[in-house]
Structures are given as C-alpha cells and as structure tokens.
N, C-alpha and C positions, 0 to 999 in steps of 0.2 A: 365540438369535441364533447364526448360524454364525461360525466363526473368521474366514472371509474377509471377512464384513461388518464385524467388529471391526477387522481389519487395514486395510480401506478407510477406515473412519472415522478411525482413528489417522493414516493417511497423509494424509487431507484436512486434519486438524488441524495436522499438521507443515507442510504446504504453506501454510496460512493464516498460521502463525507466521513462516515464512520470508518471505512477501510483506509482512507487517507490518514486520519488521526491515529489509527492503530499502527500503520506503517511508520509514521513519524516517531511514535513512542518506541517501537522496536529499534529503529535506527539510532535514536538517542541512547537507548540502553546498550546497544552493541558498540557504539562509539566510546561510551564510558568504560566499557570492558576491553577496549581495543580488540573487538571481535570481528568475525567475518559473517557474511551473508552468503548462503548457497542459493543460486538462482538458476532457473532453466530458461534459456533463450533459443527458440527454434529447435527444441529437442536436445540442445547441448547444455550440459551442466557446467556452471561457472561458479568459482569461489571468489568473492569480491570483499576486500577490506571495507569495513563500514566507514572508515575515515576517508576513503576515496569518493564517497557519494555525497554530493551537495544537497542541502535541503531545498 
C-alpha cells in the first residue's frame, strides 16, 4: 500500500470521528431543548423527536 493511500484512509477515519462527535453534540442539544430532528430517509422527509433516539 502506498503512503498516500494510508494517509487518505487515516484522513477519512478522522472525518468520520468528527462527524460522529458533531452529531452527538447536536443530539444532546436537541434533547435538552426537547426538540426535533428532520431527517431524509430514502427520499422521504421524517420528523423525529430527539428523545426517541438512543446514543
């Protein structure tokens, strides 16, 4: 494996971890406000209470 391929894989993993942390922060914030998340699943828009989502 080339060094650049390893760097790209590492970079992708860091991005995934950052997105995961960001989503957890958003979820915590919405739960504290008793808020909702608007999600798209297979082209269908869904409104979900943040309290319904488990960490």
